[in-house]
C-alpha positions in Angstrom: 60.8 178.7 163.7 60.5 178.7 160.0 60.4 175.0 159.0 61.9 175.7 155.6 65.3 176.9 156.7 68.2 176.0 159.0 67.4 172.4 159.3 70.5 170.6 158.5 69.0 167.6 160.2 66.1 167.6 157.8 68.2 167.6 154.7 70.6 165.0 156.2 67.7 162.8 157.2 66.2 163.2 153.8 69.5 162.3 152.1 70.0 159.3 154.4 66.7 158.0 153.1 64.5 158.6 156.2 62.4 155.5 156.7 60.7 153.5 159.6 64.1 151.8 160.3 65.5 155.2 161.4 64.4 156.6 164.7 64.2 160.1 166.1 64.1 160.5 169.8 62.6 163.7 171.3 63.0 164.1 175.1 61.1 166.2 177.6 61.2 166.2 181.4 58.6 163.4 181.5 59.2 161.3 178.4 61.5 160.1 175.7 59.5 158.5 172.9 61.2 157.2 169.8 59.4 158.3 166.6 59.7 156.8 163.1 60.9 159.1 160.4 60.2 160.7 158.0 57.0 162.0 159.5 58.7 163.5 162.6 61.5 165.2 160.6 59.3 166.6 157.9 56.5 167.9 160.0 58.0 169.4 163.1 61.2 169.0 165.1 59.3 167.9 168.2 55.7 167.5 169.1 55.6 169.4 172.4 57.0 172.8 173.4 59.1 171.3 176.2 60.8 168.6 174.0 64.2 168.7 172.3 65.6 166.3 169.7 68.0 164.2 171.7 69.2 161.7 169.0 68.7 160.5 165.5 69.8 156.9 164.7 70.7 155.7 161.2 72.0 152.3 160.3 75.8 152.3 159.4 76.3 153.1 155.8 77.7 150.5 153.4 81.4 150.2 152.7 82.7 153.1 150.6 80.1 155.8 151.6 80.8 159.4 152.1 78.6 162.2 153.2 78.8 166.0 153.3 76.6 169.0 154.2 77.1 172.4 152.6 75.1 175.5 153.3 74.8 179.2 152.3 74.2 180.8 155.7 72.2 183.9 156.4 74.8 186.5 157.7 72.8 187.5 160.8 71.2 184.2 161.9 73.6 181.5 160.6 70.5 179.5 159.4 70.8 178.0 156.0 69.3 180.1 153.2 69.9 176.9 151.3 71.6 173.7 152.5 72.4 170.5 150.7 73.3 167.1 152.2 74.8 164.4 150.0 75.4 160.8 150.8 77.3 158.9 148.1 78.2 155.2 147.9 81.0 154.2 145.5 81.4 150.7 144.0 84.7 148.9 144.0 85.1 149.8 140.3 84.7 153.5 141.1 81.2 154.1 139.8 78.5 155.8 141.9 76.3 153.0 143.3 73.9 155.2 145.2 73.4 158.9 145.5 71.1 160.5 148.0 70.8 164.3 148.1 68.6 166.3 150.5 67.9 170.0 150.2 66.6 172.4 152.8 65.8 176.1 152.8 65.0 176.3 149.1 61.4 175.2 149.2 58.6 175.1 151.7 59.9 171.7 153.1 63.1 169.7 152.8 63.1 167.5 149.8 65.1 164.7 148.0 66.7 165.9 144.7 65.8 162.8 142.9 66.6 164.1 139.4 70.2 164.9 140.6 70.5 161.4 142.3 69.5 159.7 139.1 71.9 161.8 137.0 74.8 160.8 139.3 74.1 157.1 139.8 76.1 154.9 137.5 78.6 157.6 136.6 82.3 157.7 137.6 81.6 160.8 139.8 83.9 163.0 137.7 83.6 166.8 137.5 81.3 166.6 134.5 78.9 164.1 136.1 78.9 166.1 139.4 78.1 169.4 137.5 75.3 167.6 135.5 73.8 166.2 138.7 74.0 169.5 140.6 72.3 171.3 137.7 69.2 169.1 138.3 69.1 169.5 142.1 66.4 172.3 142.0 64.4 170.6 139.2 60.6 170.8 139.8 60.6 172.9 143.0 58.7 176.0 143.8 61.5 178.0 145.4 60.9 180.3 148.3 61.4 184.1 147.8 62.0 186.5 150.6 64.3 189.3 151.7 67.2 186.9 152.0 67.0 185.5 148.5 64.7 185.5 145.5 63.4 182.2 144.1 65.8 182.3 141.2 68.8 183.0 143.5 67.8 180.1 145.8 67.7 177.7 142.8 71.1 179.0 141.8 72.3 178.4 145.4 70.9 174.8 145.4 73.0 174.1 142.2 76.2 175.6 143.7 75.9 173.9 147.1 74.7 170.6 145.7 78.0 170.6 143.6 80.0 171.3 146.7 78.3 168.7 148.9 78.5 166.0 146.2 82.2 166.7 145.6 83.0 166.4 149.3 80.9 163.2 149.7 82.5 161.5 146.7 86.0 162.5 148.0 85.2 161.0 151.4 83.7 157.9 149.9 86.9 157.3 147.9 89.2 158.0 150.9 
C-alpha cells in the first residue's frame, strides 16, 4: 500500500500529537504487542504481514475540544488524495488554546501543519483566522504529483480541506 495516501489514522494520530503516551496495538494470530507512537504510525501500519491494527489509544482530550477529519477521496479507490485532521481546544473566553492539524496524502509521509497550528492558536477561531491558518497548511512541503493530482493541486486541496476540518473541529469544540 502507498504509505502517503488513505491513512486517516496517520493524520489523526499526527494531529492528536502522537507520543509515547499513546499506544498502538497490532494483533496477529500469535501476538498482540502494544507499540509506542509515532514510530509505528509513521513507518508502517503493522510490522508483520499477518498483523492488523486492532486499536489506537489516546488520552481523553481536555474540556472544550473538537476534532474533525476531511478528505478529498480518489473516485475509484476512496483513498484520500489529501486528508486533513484537526483537533482544536477552545478556552473559556472563546480563543483557540491549542490547534493540532495533521495532513496525509499530500507529501511522502503524514505531517503536522505546524505553521497553520501557530497561525490559529490565540485567535478567536473566526472565518478570517481559519482561512489564514488553512492557507499555511501546505507550507514547506514537497507535494506529491501523480495521475490523481499534480503537486500544485494537492497543495490547493490541503488548503481547502484544512479549512473544512478546522471549521468542523471548532464548531464541535464550541458545542
